[in-house]
C-alpha positions as CSV (number, residue, x, y, z in Angstrom):
1,M,173.2,-106.1,71.5
2,S,171.8,-109.6,71.2
3,E,172.0,-111.9,74.4
4,D,173.9,-114.4,72.4
5,Q,177.0,-112.0,72.0
6,F,177.0,-111.1,75.7
7,W,177.8,-114.9,76.5
8,A,180.4,-115.0,74.1
9,E,181.9,-111.8,75.6
10,Y,181.5,-113.0,78.8
11,E,183.0,-116.2,78.1
12,A,185.8,-114.2,76.7
13,A,186.3,-112.0,79.5
14,R,185.9,-115.5,81.8
15,R,189.3,-116.7,80.3
16,A,191.2,-113.9,79.8
17,T,194.6,-114.1,80.8
18,S,198.1,-112.4,80.0
19,M,201.1,-113.2,78.2
20,G,203.2,-111.6,81.3
21,G,201.2,-114.1,84.1
22,Q,201.2,-116.8,81.7
23,L,205.1,-116.5,81.3
24,C,206.1,-115.8,85.6
25,K,203.6,-119.7,85.8
26,L,205.6,-120.8,83.4
27,V,208.8,-119.7,84.4
28,G,208.2,-120.4,88.6
29,S,206.9,-123.9,88.0
30,F,209.2,-125.3,85.8
31,L,212.5,-123.4,87.5
32,P,212.3,-126.1,90.0
33,I,211.8,-129.1,88.2
34,V,215.1,-128.3,86.2
35,L,217.1,-127.2,88.8
36,V,216.0,-130.5,90.4
37,V,216.9,-132.3,87.6
38,V,220.7,-130.4,87.1
39,G,220.7,-132.0,90.8
40,A,219.9,-135.4,90.7
41,G,222.8,-135.5,87.1
42,A,225.3,-133.6,89.9
43,A,224.5,-136.3,92.1
44,S,225.2,-139.1,90.2
45,A,228.8,-137.8,89.2
46,G,228.9,-137.3,92.8
47,G,231.3,-135.4,94.9
48,E,231.2,-132.4,97.6
49,V,229.3,-130.3,95.1
50,T,226.4,-132.0,95.3
51,L,225.0,-130.6,98.8
52,V,225.5,-127.1,97.0
53,I,223.8,-128.1,93.9
54,W,220.9,-129.8,96.0
55,S,220.7,-126.0,98.3
56,V,220.8,-123.8,95.2
57,A,218.2,-126.3,94.3
58,F,215.8,-126.6,97.0
59,C,216.3,-122.1,97.2
60,F,215.2,-121.8,93.5
61,A,211.9,-123.9,94.1
62,L,211.3,-121.5,96.9
63,M,212.1,-119.0,95.0
64,G,209.5,-120.0,91.8
65,A,206.7,-120.0,94.4
66,P,206.3,-116.3,94.6
67,I,206.9,-116.2,90.6
68,A,204.0,-118.3,90.1
69,A,202.1,-116.6,92.5
70,L,202.8,-113.4,90.9
71,G,201.4,-114.8,87.5
72,T,198.3,-116.1,89.1
73,I,197.6,-112.4,90.2
74,A,198.2,-111.0,87.0
75,N,195.9,-113.4,85.6
76,E,193.2,-112.8,88.0
77,T,193.6,-108.7,87.4
78,K,193.3,-109.0,84.1
79,R,190.2,-111.1,84.4
80,Q,188.6,-108.8,86.7
81,R,189.5,-105.9,83.8
82,C,187.4,-107.4,81.3
83,L,184.5,-108.5,83.3
84,M,184.0,-105.1,84.8
85,E,184.7,-103.6,81.1
86,L,181.2,-106.0,79.6
87,D,180.1,-104.7,82.8
88,I,180.5,-100.8,82.1
89,K,179.3,-101.8,78.7
90,Y,176.1,-103.5,78.9
91,R,174.9,-101.6,82.1
């Protein structure tokens, strides 16, 4: 095996991500943003429902952080697995 091939495979392994991990990070990031926009729309309409919608938006914003964290964990796990496979292959 050539050294160039090793470095190409190393870069590919270092940048490996999982589809599920990326999806979790996307949902965890955009869910709070969407709910804040909905809350702002409800605030412009006025009424007592506004407090309820802002409360729900805040709760979903708090729930988005663990979902995004799970995505990060999934991506790091796949990256570590790819790097270990590369280590075993070129040992």
